[in-house]
N, C-alpha and C positions, 0 to 999 in steps of 0.2 A: 870637636871642631864646630859641630852644630850649635853647641851652647855658646861658644865664643862669637859666632856669627849673630846669634840672637842678641847677645849683650851689646854688640856693636850697633845693631839696629835700634835698640832702645836708646842708646846714647845719642845717636844721630837724630832721632825724633825729638828727644828732650831739648837738644841744642836748637833744632829748628823752631820749636814752640817758643823758646826763650828769646830768640832773635826776633820772632814775629811780635812778641809782646813788647819788647823794647822799641821796636819801630813804631808801633801803634802809640806808645806813650810819648815818644818824641814828636810824633806828628801832631797830636792834639795839643801838646804843650806849645809847640811853635805856632799853632793857629791862634790859640787863645792869648798866649804871651802874658808875662807878669805885668802888673800895674794896670790892667784893664778893668779893675773893679771886681768886687766879689759877686758871685752869682746871685746872692740874695740881696744885693743892694736895691732898696726900694726905688731909688731914682732911676736905675737901669730898667727895672720892671715897668715903671710908669711911662718911660719913653717908648715902650712897645718893643724893644729889642730883647730877644732872649739870648742870654750869653750861654754859649755851648761850652760848659766846663769839662765835659767828657764825651768822647765818641767811642762806642764799642762796636766792633764788627763781629768777630767770632773767636772762640778759643778752640783749641784742639787738645784732645786727650787720647792717648793710645789705648786701644782695647787690649783686653786680656793681660792687664798689668798684674804681675805676680809678686811685687815687692811687699815688704812688711809694713812700711810707712805709707800714710795716705799720699796719693799721687797729686803733685802740684799741677793745677790746671792753669791759673793765671791770677792777675791782680787787677782790681778796680781801684781807681784813685781820682779824687777831685783836686783841681789845682788850688782850691781854697783850703786844702788841708795843710795846716802849719805844723803838723806832727805833735800837737799838744793833746791829742786824744779827744778833742771836742766834737769830732765828727764820728758818727756811727754808720758803718756800712752794713747793709742787709740785702739779701736776694730772695726772690720768690719765683714760683713756676715749677716746671717739671723737675723732680728730684731734689728741689731745694730743701735743706734740712735733713735729708735722708742720704741721698747719693752724694750730694755736693754740700760742703760746709764752707762758711766764709768767716774770716777773722774780722770782727767788727771794727777793730782799730786799724789794722793794716790793709784790709781789703783783700787779703790773699784767699784764693779759692782752692780747695783740695777735693779730690774724689776719694771717697771712703770705700767704695765697692768696686769689684772687678766688672768692667763693662764689656759688652759683646755687641759689636757693630751689626752682626747678623740679626740680632734681636731688635736693636734700636740704633739708628744711625746718628741722630742728633737730639739735643735737648734744648728747649726754648725757655730762657729765664729772664727776669727783670731785676735791675740793680737800682738801689735807692741809697742816697747819702743824706742823713738826717742830723740835726743838731741834737747832741746827746742830752742837753738840758731841756730843750723845749719840744723835742721830737718833731720839729718842723723840717720839711724837705728843703735841703740846701741846693739840690740839683734836680732838674726834671727827671722823672723815672725813665730809665733807658732799658731797652730790650736787647738782649744779646743771645748768641747761640753757642752752645758747646757741642762741637762736632766730634764724633768718635772716629779716631783715625784707624783705618783698616790695616791689619797685618795678615799675612798668608797663613790663616789657621783653619781653613776649610778645604778638604780634598774634593776633587771632582766626583760626582755621583751620577750613575745611570738610573734615572728615575722611571724610565718606560720599560724596563726589563720585566720578565725574561724575554729575550729576543729570539724569534723563530723566523727564518727565511727559507727560501727555496730557489733552486736554479736547475734548469734542465740539464740532463747529462749531455756530454759532448758539446757543451757551449764553448764558444771561442774565448781566448784570453781577454780579460778586461770586461767581461759581462757583469753588469751591476747585479748584485744580489739583494742588498738592502742597505739602509742607513741607520747608524746608531748615533746617539747624541747624549753627551754628559753635561751637567750643569754644575757651576761652582758658586757657592754662596758668598764668596769674597766680592769686594767692590771692583766692578769691571772698569771703573773710571780712574782708578788709582793703581798705578803700577801694573805689574803683570800677574797679579795674584789670580785673576780669573781667566787668563789666556790659556786655553786647553788645546793640547795636541794629542792625536790618537796614534796608536801603534798596535801591532799584532804580537801577542805574547806566545800563543800556541796556535798552530795551524797555518803558519806562514808559508808552508810548502805548497798549499793549494789556494790560499786566499790572501789578498792584500786589503789594506784600509787606507783611505785618504786621510793624511794627518790633520787636515784642517776641517774637512766636511764630515768625516766619519763614514763615508760610503765604502762598503765592502764590495770587492770585485774578485773575480776568479783569477788565479795566477797560472793555471794550467788549462789546456784544452782537451784533456783526455779523462775528464770525470766520467766514471762508468757506474751507473746505478747498480748494475748486476754485481759489480765488485764491492762497492761500498755505497750505501744509500743515505748515509747521515754523517755529518762532520760537526765536531764541537770546537768552535774557534773562540779563543779568549782575546778580547780587545781591552787595551789599557788606555786611560785618559790621564794626562799629566798637565798640571797648571804651571805657571811661571814660564809658559811657552817651551816647556821641556828643559829648562835650564836646571843646573845643579841646585838642589835644595827645594825643588818644587814637589808638591804633594800629588798623589795619583790614586786613582780608583780603577777597578776592572769589572768586566761583566763577561758572561759566557753567551755566545751566540750559537744557536743550533741551526745548521744549514742542511735542509733536506734536498737530496738530489732527486728530481722528478724524472719519470720514465719517458722515453721516446721510443718509437717503433724501430729499433735498430737491430732486432733479432728476428730471423725468419722462423716459421714453425718447422718442427722436426719430429718425425715419427720415431718413437723409441725402438720399434722393430720394423724390419723391412718386409715381414710377412706375418699374416695372422691367419688362423684356421678356425672355422666354425662348421657346425653340422646342423641339419634341420631335416625333419621328416618330409617326405614328398607330399603328404596330405595337408601340409600347413596352408591355411587360407591366405589369400592375398592380403598384404598389410601386416603380416606377422614379422616381428623383429627378429633378425638372425643374430645380431651382436653389435657391439660398440667398439670403436677405436678412437684414439685421441692423439693428436699431434701436440707436442709440448712447445711452449714459447716462454722464454726467460723474461719477457716483458710483463707488464701488469696492466690492469684496467682494460680499456677498450682496445689497447694494442694487442691483446691476446684473443680478440674476437676472431673466430674462424669461419670459413666457408669451405664445405666439402663437396666434392663432385666425383662422379664415376667417369673415368676417362676412356675405357675400352668400349667398343660397340656392343659386344655381347652382354657386358654387365649393365649397360644402359637399358637394354631390352628386358632383362630378367629382374634387375634389382634397382632399388631406389635408395639414395643416401640423403638424410636430413641432418640438420645441426641442432643439437640440444642447446638452447640459449643459456641455460643455467650452468651446465657443466662443460660446454664447448666440445662435446663429443660428437662423433659421427655415428648416427644410428642407421644401420643397414637393414632394410626391410624387403620382403618379397613383393615383386611387382607383377609377376605372371605365375600361374600354377607350375609347380615343379613336377618332374616325372623321372623317377629313378630309372625306369626302363629306357628312357630316351637319353639321359645324360646323368652320370653319377657325380661329377665334380664340375664346379663352375669356378673360374678364376676371374676376379674383379680387381681392377686397378682403381684405387681411391686416392684422390689428390686433395691436399689441404693447402689453403692459402689464407693470408691475413685479409680481413675485411677492410681495414683502414691501413693503407700503405703511405708512408712519408716519403715524398719524392726526394728529399735531401739525402736519403740513405739508400737510394736505389743502387748506387755504385758499390754498396757493400755486398751485393749478391742477390740472387733471386729469392723472393719471399714466398716460396711454396715448396712443398715436398710431397712425395708419392710413396705409397706402400701397396703391397699385393695382399688381397684377401681371398683365401681358398674356402669355398663353400661346398661341403660334402653333403649329398642328398642321401637320406636313409630310406631304405625300402620298407614298405608296410604292406600288409595284405589288403588289397583294395577290392571293392565289389565289382561285379561285371559292368561293362560299359555297353550301352546300346549303340549299334552301328547299322546303317546310318540313322541319325536321329529324326526320321520321318514320323510324323504323328497324325497323318490323315489317311484314312482308308474309305473305300466306297463299296456298296453292295446293293443289288437290286432288291426291292421289297418282296418280290415274288420268289426269292431264292429259297431252295429247299433246305430243310433242317440238316445241318452237317456240311453245308457249302462252305468252302474256304473263302474267308474275307481278305486275308493277307497274312504275311509272315513277319515276325519281329526277330531281330538277331542281336545277341549280346555276347561279348567275349570277355574273358578274364584278362585284365591288363597286366597281371603279374607274370613273372618269368615261368612260374609253374604251369600256367595256363590250365586251370582246373575246368572240368566240364560244367556247363551252365544248365540250370533248370528254370522253367518258366511257370508262372501262375498269374491269375487275375485277382486283383483285390476286389473281393466280393462286396465290400462296402460301397463300391462304385458300380456294381452290377448285381444288385440284390435279387433281381428276377431271373438271373442266370440266362440272359438272352444270348450270351456268347460263351464259348469255351476255347481253351488254348491247349495245344499239345505240349506237354511238359518238356519234351526233349527237342522238338523241332521249332517250337515257337509259332506254329501255324494257328491262326485264329479262325474258328469256324462258328457258324450260327448254331445256337442251341434251341431256339424257338422260332416260330413263324413271325416274320417281320411285317410291320404295317407302318408305312410312312405317315399315314394320316393320324396315327396315334402318337408316334414319336419319330420325327424326322432326323434327329441327331442322337448319338449315344457317346458319352464321354466315359471311358473306362481307364483304369490304371493297371499297367502290366508290370509284374514283378520278375526280376531276373536275379538268381542267387546261385552261389557255388553249390555244386552237388553235395560236397562233404562239409560244407559250413554254411548253413542257412542264415547265419547272422550277417553275412556279407550280402546285402540286398541292395539292388538298384531299382528305381521306380521310373517309369516312363508313362506320360499321359498320352492317350490315344483317342483321337476323335474319329468316329465312324459315321459316315453320312449314308442315309438310306435313300437310294435313288428311286424315283417315282415310276410306277407303271400305271397304265390306264385301267384301273379296276373299280372305278366308281362312276356310275352313270350320272349325267347332268340332271338337275331338278329345277323346278320353278323356284324363284327366289323366295316367294311368299305365297300363301293361299290367296290368290288374287280374287277379288270381288269387284264387279263393275256394275254401273247403272246406265240404263238407256231410256230416253223419254218415249212416251207413247207416240209422239208426233215426230220421231227421228226420221231423218232423210237418209237416202242411200249414200254410202261412202263416208259417213261421219265417224271420227275416231272415238273409240270407246275406251281402250286400255292399251298401254304399252307394257310389255312383259319382258323380264330378263330371267336368266338362270344362274345357278351356282353349281360348281363342280369341285369336289374335294381333292381331285387330282391337280397336279401342277406340272404339265408337260413342259419340256425344255423349250419347245417352239411356241408355246403359248396356247391358249384356248381358242377354238373355233367351233361355234355351235350353229346347228341348222334347225329351223322351225317349220313345222307343217301340221295340218290338222290330222288327227288320228283317223285311221281307216273307218272307225265307226261313225265319224262325222262327215263322211264324203257326201251324204245326201243332205247336208245342211245348206239351206237357202237363205238363212237369216243373217249370217255373219261371215266375214272373210278374214284370213290371216295373211299378213305381209311380212316376210323376212327382210329386215332393214340392212342386213349384212354387217352389222357391228355388234353381233351377239345379242341383239334385242329384236323383238317383233311387235307389230301393231295389229290390233283387232279393230275392224271397221264394220259398220252396218251394211247390209246387202239388200235390204228391202225398204219399202216406204211404210212407216208407222207400225206400232205394236199395240196390242190390246191386252190390258191386264186381266180383263175378265176371262179371256180365252187362255192365256198362259202368262204368268207373272214372273217365272224364273226359267232361265235357259242355262244348261250345263254344256260348255264347249270344251271337249277334250283336245289337248295340244300335244303333239309328239315332238320331243327335243332329242337331237342326236349330236354327239361330240365328234371330234376329228380323229379319235383313236391314236395309234392302233392298239387293240382292235376298237372299232367304233362301238360305243355303248349308247343306249337310248333309254328314255323314260317318258311316261305320259302323265301330264298334269291337267287338271280341270280348272277352267275359268268359269266362275259363277256370275251370271248376268241377270240383274233384276230389272223388271219393267216398272217405271215410276211415272207419276204424273208431274208435269213441269209447267212453269208459267210461260209467258210469252218470250221471256229472255232466255229460256232454257234452264232456269234454276229449278232443281228438283223440289217438289212440294210434298209429295207423299208417296210412300212405297208400302208394300205389305209388311215390311219389317219396321217396327216402331223405333227400335234402337237406331236403325240406319237413318230413318227420317230425322230423328232428333239431332243426330250427329251431323247430318248433312245440311239441315235448314237452320238450326239455332246457333246463333253466334255466342261467343263468351259473354258479351254485354247483356244479351237477352237472358241468359242463365243467371247472371248476377242480379238482374232486376227481379226475376222471379223469387230468388232466395230472399232478397230484402223485403219484398211484400209479405212473404210467409212469416218472416221474423217479426214484422210490425203487427201482424194479426195475433201472433202468440203473446206479444207484450201487452196488447190491448185486453185480451182475455184475462191474463194474470192480474192486470190492474183493476178490472171490474170485480173480480173475485175478492181481491184484497180490500177494496172499499166496502163491498157488501159485508164482509166479515167484520170489519172495523165498526160499521154502523150498528150491526147486531150486538157487538160487544158493548158499545156505548149505551144502547137502550137497556141492556141487561144490568149494567152498572147503576143506571139512574133508577130503574124500577125496583130492582131487587136488592139494592145496596150490597153489592158483592164485595165482601171484605176478605182479602187473602191473608188471613191470620194463621198462625201456627198453633195447633192444639197439641200440647205435649203431655204425655202420660207419665206420671211419677210413680214408679213401683219400688224405688229404693228409699233408704232412710233420709236421704237429702244431704246436702253439703253445706248447711249453715246459711250464712248470709249470701253466698253466691247464688242460691236458688232463687232469690228475689229478682235476679237479673235474667233468668232464663226465659221468661215470657212476660211480655208487656200487655196488660189487660186494658190499658187506657183506651186503645182503639176500639175494643169491643164494647167497653162501657160508654164511650162517647156516642156510639150509634144507637144506643138504646134510649128510648123515650121514657124518662122518669116522671113524666107529668102526673101519672096515676099515683106514683109513690108520694110525690110532693102533696097531692091533694089528700091522700090518705092519712098522712101524718099530721095534718093540720098546720103545716108551716113551721115557723121557728126561725129566728134570725130576723134580719131587717126585711121589711116588706111583707112579712107574714105570708110567705108563699106566693107573692105576686109574680107576674110574668117576667119581671126584670131580674129575678133571682138567677144566678149563674149555675148551670148544672154541674160544671166542673168542680165548683166549690162544694156543692152538695155531695159529690162522690169522692171528695178528697180523702175521707177516712176509710174508703173501701180497701186500699192495699194493706191496711193494718189488720184486716180481717176481724174487725170488731163488729159482730153481727148484731143488728138492731132487731128487737123482737117484733117490730112492725113491718120489716121487710120480708117480701116473698120472693125467694130466689127461683121460683119456678119459671119466671119469665126468661131466665137464661136458658133453661132447658127447652122451653117452647121456641125460643129464637134459634137455637142451634138445630133443633129438629126440622124447623121450617127451611133453614139453609141447606140441610142435607137433602131434603126432598127436592128442592129446586136444582141442586147440583146433579142429583140422580136423573132427573127428567131431561136436563139439557146435555145432550151428548157432545156438543161442540165446545163446551167449557172444560178446560183441563182441571184436574182435581187439585186446586190450589189450597183448599181448606184441609185442616187436620184437627184432630181432637186432642184436648188436654183434660185429663181427669185427675182429680185429687183423691187419693184413697188413704184411709186411715193406716198408719204405719204398723199397727198391730199391737196387741196387748201383751205380747211375750217379751218385749224389749225391756231390759233391766233399767234403762234410762228413761225417765219421764219424757213424754212428748213435748217438743218445743213448739208444735204447731198451734196457731191461733184459731184454727177452724172450730175447735170445741169450746172456745171461749164465748159462750152465748150471752153472758151477762156483761153489760157495759159498766156495771157498778162494782166490779170485783175489787176487793180490798187487798189483793195480793201485791206484795212489794217486789218489783223486778229490778231493783237497783243492783242486786248481786250480779246481773248480767254484765255490768261494766268491768268486772274483774276476770272475765273469761277469755280475754285476749282480743287481738285485732280481728279474728275471724267472726266474732259475735258482736263487733262494734255497731254494725247497722241494726242488728236485732235489739241491742240494748237501747239505741237511740229511738227505735220505733216504739218500744214499750214505755220507755221513760217519757217520751213526748206525749204518748196517749194518756199516761197517768197525770201528767201536768195539765193537760186540757180538761180532764175530768175534774181535777181539783178546782180549776178556775171556773168551770161551769157551776159547781156546787156553791162556790163562794158568791 
């Protein structure tokens, strides 16, 4: 039936195209009409009117033609064509000669290929009518279009797939999930080939789709994520508006049901049991419980709390954010002897509650947690925990300071033994009774030496010394009046010879090592041995100080320059203790203002009369004197050294003694004789040899040039080297006589290396003849160590040859 329908459509389209072509031909024939002249008539062209011999609009050709013969498209024709074949029809443009062919005589156009409108919807061509003989245009070139006629050959396609949507569970009916859209490649302006409608193939029990817009909606209101969290819905799109014969395509839409907090937390058990030892420290975890929730994500976040009053005091519940478990920890120390089992009510509730589902029930649950406390052997406990005791410092050895008490907290109630940690009482000042816990003094106490003692008392089970408890005990030593008062310092005072009666000389105070609870109160008076004193008086100021005043007019240093005044000091007890101190009073000379000028004690006078500024001035003056003396001595020594240098020609040369064989050319650099030679006056030598060279020994001759040959050790028979010996001896005598000159000079002697050496001597000292005929050219082959020696002898040899010539 589908093939018959397709053949009918082909026939209808061909008939429509033929009718359109005939109408177009009739129209332009009626417009032009016969007898209006030929299109190529020169007279018509000269008059400026263009005769329209043909008018082309567009041709239609059906796509996807499957016939065996070329498909007839249309016909072009000029009204000047008389049918004798004199006119040639041609076409050009898109597809001309390949897709579209034209009969040159009849003007019929055929399509030779199968066309696809989805690839190209129309072709633009140009038609020409030419004279077959002259190839001239008989008609103006006309442009026409061949439009590809659409047929329903493309099914709808979902190009944006795969589709994934989501919808919250328990959503009401008609809740929009998502939208799908299919596209059809057919021509939407021609027929219903591109009109698409949507329908649900699979999943219509839970979802619907809008046939025109493709919007998917929920079809039920009881979607439950906990029952099914994912649906696969197949959506179909059909063209031709869903009519019979339309093409269709489908896609699968995945719809995920998201969670809402519609499930309350529930404990899997109504009771949990845990156990923990009684010695567990505060903060120890006892166990974990967890309430289950069918929801996911943040809808499962829990908050736990302790509901009963007893549990709140003893235990603490926190939530593990990673596992959503309740962690139960100890909040107060446990005691097996007090309570062996604790019952805790733990409640779990959702952290985020959706008010839309409150009517579904309460979103919390409770469970009971039983905590069993396990008994352990505990060390004794001190009762009461008092850590302060007091004892008088004059307590006898063995006196009881106090008693400590410790009990075994266990049910067995083992007897307790006591001891003192000797690391805290190394001197064994205190002892303790092992059974009763009575602390007694072990040595004589002295508050002034140590006012407090901190000791550690140990309490342990009699049959298990590993169970030990420690208690810190502070023992305060109470003061008793066992130290007499004393003068604060060895007081010394000064009085002017012209002092008047009643003049204040010195204020004195005292110190006492004791510390009575009521405070110190001291009394001052002159000692009994000073009752006959008529020179000074003592006044008790009543504030634990006393003042010494003069009692007579004037004093005389010549008669007595020092007075010793004994003073008796008594404390307030009990019992009252006293001591006698001596005040030393010196008689001094004073100026008119009363300032002390001189006393018999020099140190006292200096300290009393000289100010710090005066002392600094004295030190500066002394320093200047020392610097001047050192400067004079330095200048004197420098002047003496300068005179010695000018008169005696002091040369600080090194005199080195060679006792070894020598190191070749390096020996020539060990000592520089030029300084020694330059100081020697060779005027006698110049006069003795009779001159030579320019000037014949005149005064303008350079001594350095005369001595240039000396380093070569070529001895002249006319030279007398005794002058060197005399000069050195004279310098040695001068150095020995002047004790202020350091020994800068040293000796250098040249000794013969010996006759036993198997190698001939290289020294030039024995070369007495300047006219030796020996050839020293072989020295050049001895290597770099003898290069300087070879140059020395080769140079001398060349000079001798030049002089002879």
